[in-house]
N, C-alpha and C positions, 0 to 999 in steps of 0.2 A: 136280494136288493142291496144289502150291506156289502156283500162281496163285490158286486158290480161297481158300486160307488167308490169303494176303497181299493180296487184292484191295482196292485203295484205300489201302493202306499204303505208306509211303515206303521206298526202298532206302537212304536216307542221312538222318541226323539231324544237326543242328547245335546244339551246346550252347554257349551264350555268355551273357555278362552285359553290363552297361553301367557306365560310370564308371571311376574309377581302380583299383577292386578287382574282380577276377574273383570271388573268394570267400575269405573269411577263416576259413572253417570253422565250427565250432560256436559258438554264443552262450555265452560263459563265464558271463555273469550268469544265463542260463537254467539252465545246468548246475549252478551253485552253489546254486540254489533247489530242485533236485530231490533226491528220496531215492535210495538206491542202486538200487532196482528201476527207477525212471524213467531213471536214467542208463544202466543196462544196456540198457534198451529203446531208448534214443536211439542208442547206439553200434551196436546190432544192426541198427537200421533203416538207419543210414548204410552198414553193410557190405552190406546187401541192395540198396541203390541201386547200389553199385559192381558187385555181381554182375549186376544187370540190364543194366548197360552192357556188361559182358564177354559176356553171353549173348545180347545183342540181335542178331537176324539182320540188322538194318539197321546199317550202319557208322556210328559216331558220330565226328563231327569236333568237336574241342574248340578253340574260338576263345578264347584266353587273352589278353584285351586289357589286363589289369591284374594287380596283385599277387595271387598265389595262395599262401595259407598254410595249414598244418595240413591239415584235411580238404579245404580248397579245392585244395591242391596234389595231394592224393590224387584228387580228382574230375577235375582237369585231366589227370593222367597215366593215369587209368583209361580215358579216351577212346581210341578206336582211332588217331586221327590228330590229335594236338595240334599247334597252330600258334600262334606268338606273335611279337611284335616282339622283336628281339635283346636289348633291355635289360629286358624284363619279368622281374620277380623272383619266385622261388619260395622258400618258407621252411618249415622245420619248427621252430616257435618254442617248442614245449611245454617243453623242458628248462629254459628260462629262467624258467618259473613253477612248476617242480617236477612237471610232468606231461609227460614225454617223449611225442612223437607216435608211439607204437608202432603204432597202427592205420594212419595215413597212410603210415608207412614200409614197409608191406607191398608196395604197388604200386611205390614208388620203388625199393626193392631189386631188384625184378624188372625194372624198366625201366632203372635207372641203374647197377646193380651194388652189391654189398655195401659195399665200402670207401667209395665216394662217398656213398652214402646214410647210412652210419653217421656220417660227418663232419657231414652236415646235421643228423642226429638229435642228436648230442652237443653240437655247437657252436651250434646254433640260429641260424646266420648265413644271410642271404639269398644266393641264387645266381642269377645271370642266366641266361636261357634259352640264350644262346649259349655258356655255360660247361658245359652238360650234355654228357656224353660221347656219342659215337656218333650225334649228330643225333637224339636221342630226341624232341626237340621241334623241328619245322621252324621256322626263324626267318627273318624278313624284316626289311627296314630299319625303323627307328623312325619310320614314317609310317603313319597310319591308312589311307591310300589303298593302300599296298603290302600291308597286311594284308588288307583287303577284296578286293583284286584276287586274291590267292592263294587266299583262301577260296572265292571264286566259281569259280576254275579247278578246285579240288578237287571241289567239289560238282557242278559240271557234268560232270566226268569220271565220278564215281561214279553220278550219277543218270541220265545219258544215254548214256554210252559203254560201260558195262559192265552185265552182267545181274545181277539181284538174287540169284537162287539160287546161282550160282557164288561170288559175293562172300561170302554167308552161310556157305556150305560151307567156303570158303577160310579165313575167320575162325575158325570152329569147329575145323577141322583144324589150323590153325597153333598155336592156344593149347593144343590137346590134346597135340600132339607135343612142344611146348616143355616141358610138365610131366612128360614121361616121364623116369624115372630108370633106373639100370642094373639094378634088380631083383635077383634072387638071384645073377645072374652078375656083378654089379658093373659097373664102367665108367661112362661118362657118359650112357648111355641112347641114344646115337646110333644104334647098330645096330637096337635095338628100334623107335626112332622111324622110321628109314628103311624098315623092313619094313612097319610099320603104314601109313605115308604112301603107300607104293607100292600097297597094297591099296585105300586110299581113292581115290587118283588113278585107278586102273584102273576102279573103279566110276563115278567122276565122268566119265570119258572118254566114257561111253555115255549121259550125260544129254543132254536135248534142246538145252540152250544150248551145251554143249561141242561137240556134233556140228555145230550150226549155225556156231559159231565156226570150227571146223576147215574146214568146207566153204567159208565165206566167204573164208578165207585162201587156200585152194587156187584158188578162182575169182576172186580179186582183186576183191572187192566188200565193201561194208559189211554186217555181220551184222544179221539181224533177230531180235532176242532174243525168247525165249519167256516170260521171267519179268522 
């Protein structure tokens, strides 16, 4: 069923740009010429694009080769696996023009943490990729060749060495459990997430790719993926 639905479609997508800027976000001149309804529609469309990346069964690699600001920073950090040169700058500049980047800050808060993101939101200062906490953006040396080499390695691993359906299921399950809260019983949601994830993993263990992967490990051979 998976193979039929995804026939001819990739297991990995690469989102990238060219030149010194990855994306500077919305065109402010265009925004200023719109009426309120058009502005609302534009921001809603932007949110929909971000949701499509999060929901995509194909993993999305974000190659951030240049400055990423406002919705551009949001786009970069919405990708599943963002990668950039160490000195690449990210910025939420909206506060400096009286329009704080409240929409872009949604993904940054979830990836970088509340305190770090709020400093970016309030101060509108640029931050280097290698200053992000927790390795949120994988960084390489400030050389184009180093960036391209690492991108090729990641794409080759995702496209050739892993199966599409397990990766898609893993992506969905990960973001689902991350969003679980404590519910009526309080807490941080860990126990609910652990129980839910255990059920998902038990079902996944009997999928064709998982069974093939387990057999290949036991038999000490390369797996022949089904998806």
